[in-house]
C-alpha positions as CSV (number, residue, x, y, z in Angstrom):
1,M,135.4,77.0,119.6
2,R,134.3,74.3,117.5
3,R,130.8,73.9,119.3
4,V,130.4,77.9,118.8
5,G,131.0,77.6,114.9
6,L,129.0,74.7,114.8
7,A,126.0,76.5,116.3
8,L,126.3,79.5,114.0
9,A,126.4,77.2,110.7
10,A,123.2,75.6,112.4
11,V,121.7,79.1,112.9
12,V,122.5,80.1,109.3
13,V,121.4,77.0,107.8
14,L,118.4,77.5,109.6
15,V,118.0,81.0,108.2
16,I,118.6,80.1,104.8
17,A,115.9,77.3,105.1
18,A,113.7,79.4,106.7
19,S,114.1,82.1,104.2
20,G,113.4,80.0,101.0
21,A,110.3,78.6,102.7
22,Y,109.1,82.1,103.3
23,L,109.8,82.8,99.7
24,G,108.1,79.7,98.9
25,W,105.0,80.7,100.5
26,D,105.2,83.9,98.9
27,R,104.9,82.6,95.5
28,L,102.1,80.2,96.2
29,D,100.0,83.0,98.0
30,P,101.3,86.4,96.6
31,E,99.7,89.7,97.6
32,R,98.7,92.0,94.8
33,L,97.4,95.6,95.5
34,D,94.9,97.0,93.2
35,V,96.1,100.9,93.2
36,P,95.5,103.7,90.8
37,V,97.9,103.7,88.3
38,G,98.2,106.5,85.6
39,G,100.4,107.4,82.7
40,F,101.2,104.8,79.5
41,T,104.0,102.7,78.2
42,I,106.6,103.6,76.0
43,E,109.8,102.0,74.6
44,A,112.8,104.0,76.0
45,A,116.0,102.7,74.5
46,G,114.7,99.3,74.3
47,V,113.2,99.4,78.0
48,S,109.8,99.4,78.4
49,T,109.0,102.4,80.3
50,H,106.0,103.4,82.8
51,V,105.5,107.4,82.1
52,E,103.0,110.2,83.6
53,H,101.8,113.4,82.0
54,W,100.5,116.3,83.5
55,P,99.6,118.7,80.7
56,A,100.1,122.7,81.1
57,A,97.2,124.2,82.8
58,R,98.1,127.5,80.8
59,P,100.3,126.5,78.4
60,S,103.1,129.2,78.1
61,G,105.5,127.8,75.7
62,L,108.0,127.2,78.2
63,P,110.3,124.0,78.1
64,P,108.5,121.0,79.8
65,L,109.7,119.2,82.9
66,V,111.0,115.4,83.1
67,L,110.9,114.5,86.3
68,V,113.4,111.4,87.2
69,P,112.7,109.7,90.8
70,G,115.4,108.4,93.3
71,F,116.3,105.1,94.5
72,A,113.4,103.1,95.4
73,E,111.0,105.4,93.9
74,S,108.5,105.5,91.3
75,T,106.6,108.4,89.8
76,Y,104.3,108.5,93.0
77,V,106.8,110.3,94.5
78,W,105.9,113.3,92.3
79,S,102.2,113.0,92.5
80,R,101.8,115.8,94.8
81,A,104.1,118.3,93.2
82,A,104.0,117.2,89.3
83,P,100.5,119.1,89.1
84,L,101.8,122.2,90.7
85,L,104.5,122.4,88.5
86,A,102.3,121.7,85.6
87,A,100.8,125.3,85.9
88,D,102.8,126.9,83.1
89,R,104.3,123.8,81.2
90,D,104.0,119.7,80.5
91,V,105.4,117.9,83.1
92,Y,106.3,114.5,82.8
93,A,107.8,111.6,85.3
94,Y,109.0,108.5,84.4
95,D,110.0,105.2,86.4
96,V,113.9,104.5,86.2
97,R,114.5,100.8,85.2
98,G,114.0,98.2,87.9
99,Y,111.4,100.4,89.6
100,G,107.8,101.4,89.9
101,Y,105.8,100.2,86.8
102,T,108.7,99.8,84.5
103,A,110.4,96.7,83.2
104,R,113.1,95.0,85.4
105,V,115.9,94.7,83.1
106,G,119.7,95.3,83.5
107,P,122.3,96.6,83.3
108,Y,121.6,98.8,86.3
109,T,124.5,101.2,85.5
110,L,124.4,105.3,85.4
111,D,125.0,104.7,81.4
112,A,122.2,102.1,81.0
113,D,119.8,104.9,83.1
114,T,121.1,107.5,81.0
115,D,120.3,105.7,77.9
116,Q,116.8,105.6,79.1
117,L,116.7,109.0,80.1
118,A,117.6,110.1,76.5
119,G,115.3,107.5,74.7
120,V,112.3,109.1,77.0
121,L,113.1,112.6,75.2
122,S,113.4,110.8,72.0
123,T,110.5,108.9,72.0
124,L,108.1,111.6,73.3
125,H,109.7,114.2,71.1
126,L,110.7,116.5,73.9
127,S,112.8,119.3,72.9
128,R,115.2,120.5,75.1
129,P,113.4,119.9,78.3
130,V,114.3,121.0,82.1
131,V,115.3,117.7,83.9
132,V,114.5,117.7,87.4
133,G,116.2,114.8,89.6
134,H,115.6,113.7,92.9
135,S,117.6,112.0,95.3
136,L,119.9,109.4,93.2
137,G,117.9,110.7,90.2
138,V,120.1,113.9,90.2
139,A,122.9,111.5,88.9
140,I,121.0,110.8,86.0
141,A,119.6,114.3,85.1
142,L,123.3,115.4,85.3
143,S,124.8,112.8,83.4
144,L,122.4,113.3,80.4
145,A,123.4,116.8,80.5
146,L,127.0,116.0,80.7
147,R,126.7,113.6,77.8
148,D,124.5,115.7,75.6
149,P,124.3,119.2,76.9
150,A,122.3,120.3,73.9
151,S,119.6,118.1,74.8
152,V,118.4,119.7,77.8
153,T,117.7,123.4,78.5
154,G,118.8,122.6,82.4
155,V,118.7,120.5,85.6
156,V,117.5,121.1,89.1
157,A,119.1,118.8,91.6
158,A,116.9,118.2,94.7
159,N,117.8,116.4,97.5
160,G,120.8,115.2,96.0
161,D,124.2,115.8,94.7
162,G,124.8,113.5,92.0
163,T,127.6,111.4,93.3
164,P,127.7,108.2,94.5
165,Y,129.8,108.7,97.9
166,F,131.0,111.0,100.5
167,G,134.3,111.5,102.3
168,D,137.6,113.3,101.6
169,D,139.0,111.7,98.5
170,R,136.0,112.3,96.0
171,S,138.0,112.3,92.5
172,G,137.5,108.8,91.6
173,T,134.1,106.6,91.0
174,G,133.3,104.4,93.6
175,S,130.2,104.0,96.3
176,R,129.0,105.1,99.6
177,G,131.0,102.9,101.7
178,P,131.6,99.0,100.9
179,R,129.5,97.2,98.3
180,V,126.4,95.9,100.0
181,L,126.2,92.1,100.4
182,L,122.8,90.8,100.2
183,V,122.7,87.0,100.2
184,P,119.8,85.1,98.6
185,P,117.8,84.1,99.4
186,V,117.7,85.9,102.9
187,A,117.9,89.3,101.7
188,P,114.8,88.7,99.1
189,A,112.5,87.4,102.2
190,V,113.4,90.1,104.5
191,I,112.5,92.7,101.8
192,T,109.3,90.7,100.9
193,A,108.1,90.7,104.1
194,G,108.9,94.1,104.9
195,V,106.4,95.4,101.5
196,R,103.9,92.7,102.5
197,N,103.4,94.6,105.6
198,R,102.5,98.6,105.9
199,G,104.3,99.0,109.1
200,P,107.8,99.1,107.9
201,I,107.0,101.3,104.9
202,R,104.9,103.7,107.0
203,S,107.8,104.0,109.1
204,L,110.5,105.2,106.5
205,V,108.3,107.4,104.8
206,S,107.2,109.0,107.9
207,G,110.8,109.5,108.8
208,Q,111.9,110.7,105.5
209,C,109.0,112.7,104.8
210,G,107.8,114.6,108.1
211,P,104.4,115.5,109.2
212,G,102.8,116.8,106.1
213,C,103.4,113.7,104.3
214,P,100.3,111.4,103.5
215,V,101.2,107.8,105.4
216,D,97.2,106.5,105.3
217,D,96.7,103.2,104.2
218,A,96.1,103.8,100.7
219,S,99.1,106.5,100.2
220,V,101.5,103.8,102.0
221,D,99.9,101.1,99.4
222,R,101.1,103.0,96.7
223,W,104.6,102.6,97.5
224,R,104.4,99.1,98.5
225,A,102.2,98.0,95.3
226,P,105.2,98.1,92.5
227,F,107.7,96.0,94.9
228,L,105.1,93.2,95.3
229,L,105.0,92.8,91.3
230,P,107.0,89.5,90.1
231,G,110.5,89.9,89.8
232,A,110.6,93.3,91.8
233,V,112.3,92.4,95.0
234,N,114.9,90.8,93.1
235,A,115.4,93.7,90.9
236,L,115.9,95.4,93.8
237,V,118.6,93.3,95.5
238,E,120.3,93.1,92.2
239,I,120.5,97.3,92.4
240,A,121.8,97.2,95.6
241,R,124.7,94.7,95.1
242,E,126.1,97.2,92.8
243,P,128.0,100.6,93.8
244,L,125.7,103.3,93.8
245,I,125.4,105.4,90.6
246,G,127.0,108.7,90.1
247,L,129.1,111.4,88.7
248,T,132.5,112.2,90.1
249,D,133.6,115.3,91.4
250,P,135.8,116.1,88.2
251,Q,132.6,115.3,86.2
252,E,130.3,117.5,87.8
253,L,133.1,120.3,87.2
254,Q,132.6,119.9,83.5
255,V,128.5,120.0,83.6
256,R,127.8,123.4,81.6
257,V,124.1,123.5,81.2
258,P,122.3,125.8,84.2
259,V,121.5,123.8,87.1
260,G,119.2,124.9,89.9
261,I,119.8,123.2,93.9
262,V,116.9,122.5,96.1
263,F,117.6,121.1,99.3
264,S,115.9,120.7,102.8
265,D,117.6,121.5,106.3
266,G,116.3,118.2,107.7
267,D,117.6,116.1,105.5
268,G,120.5,114.1,107.0
269,S,121.6,112.9,103.1
270,F,121.8,116.7,101.5
271,D,122.3,119.3,104.1
272,R,123.0,122.8,103.6
273,D,127.0,122.0,103.6
274,S,126.6,119.4,100.8
275,A,124.2,121.7,98.8
276,T,127.1,124.7,98.9
277,A,129.8,122.1,98.0
278,T,127.3,120.7,95.0
279,A,126.6,124.3,93.9
280,S,130.5,124.7,93.6
281,R,130.9,122.2,91.5
282,L,128.0,122.8,89.3
283,H,128.9,126.5,88.7
284,T,125.7,128.0,90.0
285,T,124.0,130.4,92.8
286,A,120.5,129.4,92.4
287,V,120.4,127.3,95.4
288,A,116.8,127.0,97.7
289,E,116.4,125.7,101.2
290,L,113.4,124.7,102.3
291,S,113.6,125.1,106.0
292,G,111.9,122.4,108.4
293,E,111.7,119.8,105.6
294,R,113.1,116.6,105.2
295,H,114.3,114.2,102.1
296,L,110.8,113.6,101.1
297,A,109.8,117.2,100.8
298,L,108.2,116.8,97.5
299,L,105.7,114.7,99.2
300,G,105.5,116.3,102.4
301,A,105.7,119.9,101.4
302,P,104.6,119.7,97.7
303,D,103.5,123.7,97.6
304,R,106.9,124.7,99.0
305,F,109.1,122.2,96.9
306,A,107.3,123.4,93.7
307,D,107.8,126.8,94.3
308,A,111.7,126.3,95.3
309,V,112.3,124.4,92.1
310,R,110.7,127.4,90.2
311,R,112.9,129.7,91.9
312,V,116.0,127.7,90.8
313,M,115.3,127.6,87.5
314,P,117.3,130.3,85.7
315,R,115.2,132.7,83.4
316,S,116.8,131.1,80.1
317,M,114.6,127.8,81.2
């Protein structure tokens, strides 16, 4: 047993040493990608925030849309659906703190993320927009609706239920299982190695997006580029160490703004049963199903996704 313990300790030391050496090499020879980045930067609740804007093709006076990406996503995830949603109203998307081309400054909490969204609305002078959240972005959208219902016309929850966990007891705060233990320098080294290569990203996107998703080199580089910026990997590790953000079930029962729900039947994280339960908590019958689609339907099937978003927005929106 002593020899086994010593062998394991030696392996741990070697892994840590190799990870540190790899990160040192990465700092000396960093990879940077020259990818198109549209939009502009604003200050939102003290956070330097990247924003993209798609003006309405045919202005109609309808409230604007504000699009909130999910975990490890940037505004790129909206790049195919946003122009379609802008047919009759202005559409804005922004990078949540820690991701994309927004500043990587904590705290990485739901309250801080909600402050940032409120700051985006204030800085851009957006009057009662419809906020569309994707995946974990649903939590931020619903949090603002709960905190300040007069600031939004409504919310669309796409491929996410706005809570941080699954299971039988959904009455308290928590995360989806135990907190993630990410040990430096091993975790940053593994993530850095992953984003420096197209293969792992291409595989992840393909699995979540389906056959309609762009996975050519240029598209994969749009995913990779933000994580190759200085401090990006460390921010991701810091975010992953914290419990997932989200509202509790009792909090969602208190949401009183109109809500629409979009789900994909091939989405393992937010299926029909999850959508039905979420609709019950949020007092809505506006639910649209995307058959044959997956979690990233907004990229894989942007036409169908945009149509579904329009269908679940109540007339008051």
